[in-house]
N, C-alpha and C positions, 0 to 999 in steps of 0.2 A: 285104243278103243278108249281108254282111262282118260285122253284127252275129251271125247267127247261126250264120254258120263260128267266130266267136271264143266262143260260148258252148260249144259242139259240144268245142272243144280245151280247154276249163275244166272240163268236164266230165269228158272224158276221163283228165285231168292228176290230177285229182282224189284217186282211190284211189290212184296212184302214191303223191302225197304225203304220206296217212297212210301207205302201207306204212311208207317211211322215217322216220315221227315216229315208228313201234313199232320198228321198230331199232332207231333210237339210244338206249342205255340213259343214263336220268338219272343225277345226279351221286349221290356221294356224299360225308359230312363230316364231321372230326375239329376236336376244339375243346374250351379247360378250361370245365369246370363249375365249377368252384373261381375263386377271384379271385386273379390273381396278376398283374395288371396295374402293382399296383406292386413285385413282389416280393415272395415268401413268409419268412419270419421262422418259421424251422421252432421246437416245443413243445421245450422243452429245460430236462429235470430238474437242477439243477444243482446239486443233492447228490449226483447219482446219475452226476450225467456221460450223464445215457440217452437219447436223441433218439427220440422215438414220436409221426410226423407222416404223416397220410392227405390226398392228392390225389385230386382226382375229374375227371375227361375223361370226352366224348361223343361216341358217333361214331353218326351218322345216316343211316340207307339210305333212299331215296327211289325204287328200283326197285322194280319188279315182282314181285322174287324175292329170296330172302337173302341177303346179303351173310359173306364170310370174312373176316375181316381178321390177319392176326397183328402185335403189338405189343413194341416195344422199346424200352428203356430205353437212358436214355446218360447219365454222370454224368464230372465229370474225374478223371482217377487218385488225385487227392491228395484228394478231396472226401472226408469226416467221418462219409457216411451208404451204405447202400447201398438201392438202389430195387430194390421187386419188383411183377408185374403177370401177374392171370391169362392168358392168351393161348395159341390163340387165342381169337378172338371170334364170336360169329355175331350178326348183328343180322339181323330177318325181316324181310319184304317192307312197304316205308313203314315200317317203324318207326324206333327211335333204343333205344340203352343209356346206363348210365352206368356206368363203370367204376374201379376203386378201385387209384391206388398207393401203398403200402406203403411210407413211409421210415421207417430205423432208423437207430440210429449206429453206430460201430464200436466199438473197445474206451476207456474212460472215457480213456485219458489221450490217445488222438488225438482224440478228440472235445473233452478243452480243451485242446490243442495249437493246434488250428485258431484262428486267429484271427477274433474278431466282428466283424460286419458286411462281411465280405469276402466278397463275391459267388460262387458257382459254381453254373454253368449246369443245368440237367436239361433232356434231350431227348426228346420221345417218337417216334415216327416205325411208323405203320401204313401198313403193304401190303396190299393184297388178297390172298388167297391160293387164289380161285377160280379154276380152271381156266375156268372160260366167262368170266371178264370179262378186263381188260386189263393187271389185275398194276399197277394205279398205286398209288405213294404219294403222303404226307402228312405231312406236318410240324408238329410245333411246341415250345416251347418258353417253361421261366421259370428265373428267378434266388431262388436260392435262400441264403438265411444264414444267423448263428446267433446269439442275443439277446448281447451283452453281457453277466458275472456279475462280481458284485462281490461278494469275503466276504474279508474284510482281521480277521485272528486273532491276538491275541497267542498268544506259550505261553513258560513258563518252562522253558529245557532241564533246568538244572539247579537244584537247591534251594538257598538259601544255608549255606553250614557257619554251624555257633551261632555268638556271638561276643559282645563283654561288654560292660555298660554302661561309656556314655562314651567310648564307642570307632564306628568304621566300619565298612563294609565293601561291597566294589561286588561286583553283581550284575550277568547279562547274560540280557538280555531278548531274545527273537525276537518278528520280527514276520513274520508267514506271509500271504501275498496267495492263496488258496485257488479266487478265481476265474478268469478267461480273459483277461484285460485288466489292466493294472497301474494302479492305484489310488494313492491317500496317506493320510495320516493327518492330520484335522482336529483332533482334538483327544488327548489323551493323560493319565490320573488315575491315581490309587489312591487304593482307601479299606481304609483301619489297622482293623481290629476288635479293642477293650482293649486296645489297646496306645497311651494316647493322645502316651507319650512318644517313639514310634516314629516317626521321619520319612522317607520318600521323596525324593531330591533327585533328579532328570535328566530330569523326561519332559515339559517344562515344551520342551526342544529340540527333541522327536519334531515337533513341527506344523507340517504339508508337506513331510512325509518320503515322498517316491516311494518306492514296492513294487513291485517286477514279479512276475508268477506265481511263484510257488513250485513249484519243479522242471517245473517247461516247461522244456525247451531248457539242462539240468543250474542252472537258479538257483537257488539257497538262498536261504534266508530274510535277511532285516535283522537284523542285530545291532545292541542300543546299548547302552551300561553304563549300569545305575541305582544309586543310591548309597543305602547304607540305615544313619542313623545315630539311636543311643540315650541318651540324656541319660543323665550320672550317677546319677541316683536310680533309672532305670529296672529294676524289679523280677524277677525272674527268671519268664520267662513263655515259653509261645509263642503267636505273635503272626503271627494272619493279614492277608495283605497279598491283594488283591482287584485287579488291573492291567485299565486298561479303556479301549477302542482305541475312536474314532470313524473309520468311514470314509469319505470322502469321497465315492466312487462313488454308494451309496446312502443314508448318510447313519445307519446300522445303527450298532450300540456294539458288541463284543463282550469277553467277560474270561473271565481264568483267575483262579484262587485257590491260592495256594500258601502252607505255613504255616514263619517262622523262628524261633528259641528264640533267646531274650540273656539271658544271665547275669546276676544280680548284682554288683554291681562289690564290692569288697571295703572294709569300712566306713573300715578304715584306708588305704586308696589311695587315700581320696576327698580331693580338698583344693579349695578354693577356694567357686566355687560349683556346687552340686550338678545345675543343667543345663548346665553344659560337656561338650561331647563332645571325645573324644582323639582320635588318631589310631589306624587296627586296627593298627599296624605298631608294635613296641616297641621305646620310643628306647634311644639309650646314655643313661644317666645324667648328669646334670650333675654338676662337679665341685665335691665339697663345699666349702665358702667358709670362711673361718676363725673360731671361735666363739670368743666369750669364756671363762675357765675358770670351771668352778664354783665355787657361794662355799665348799665344803668345803676344795678346794686351797688356797684364798687364805685361809683357817685357816690350814690347816697349815704353809703357806708364812710364812706371818707366828710365828706356836709358835717354826718353827726358827730363823728369824730374832732373838729375841728370847733364844734359848738359848744362842744361839751370841754372844751379844757378852760382851765380856770382865768381870768384875767389877772393882770398884772398889778398890783396894788400901786395906788399913787400917794408920789411921794409928798409927805408932812409940809 
């Protein structure tokens, strides 16, 4: 009798349980379609300092009716990018959709000035918009960062003035770091075309020179002094000099080319070895040392001495 009674109770409660299951709505979910587990390095055009990157999220609706959600994006106030997404998003019953998030950079200066490899967070918040549900909210986030860009470039702010063979001059060479992180010089050299008697000195000392990003935070280019020397026999000629600097950051070599005019030396001024190089600054001539009298002057002196000798007296 008890067994029959229990079975009747179960049969009576079964419809109630079924109705309760239908009333309780299934959940909806929000997640990343893009791989963000280890952080996201944004696509960056280092020549234009332009960012263009797309991330994807998914929204799944397990309910037997449509779901509408508002999607909001949040970035730190100093982030060098803007984020956009279409909102609200409608997801059909028992369906799912993929939604794109577009990331674009701010101005070129702001993008370049932001420290690379310094992560900043993107937070995605989705909230039910329909009045027929509870208005629940779900949230996901990802860490974003900019890649390091290396671009070390030599530059000559002012071409050197013409100078004479047998002398030397000094000129300024700039090192511009047009990347977004500090760099260093591994090697610096010069190639001189058509003027084998012109030498460029001082570049060996540049190896290891650290250069901060130029124009970021008011940073000026790094200036170095280079010396040009022309031998005394150098002909009058326009010489082409190519300065080459190799970056430690990316291993790339970049160059700049200038022309410099060398004037031939006056043959009467060339004394000693024609390969000697004098100073570019005029020096004070040394005082002349005592020189022997010319032969003609000696002859005149002897003649006068003879004429002045008294004549011997005649015998009486």
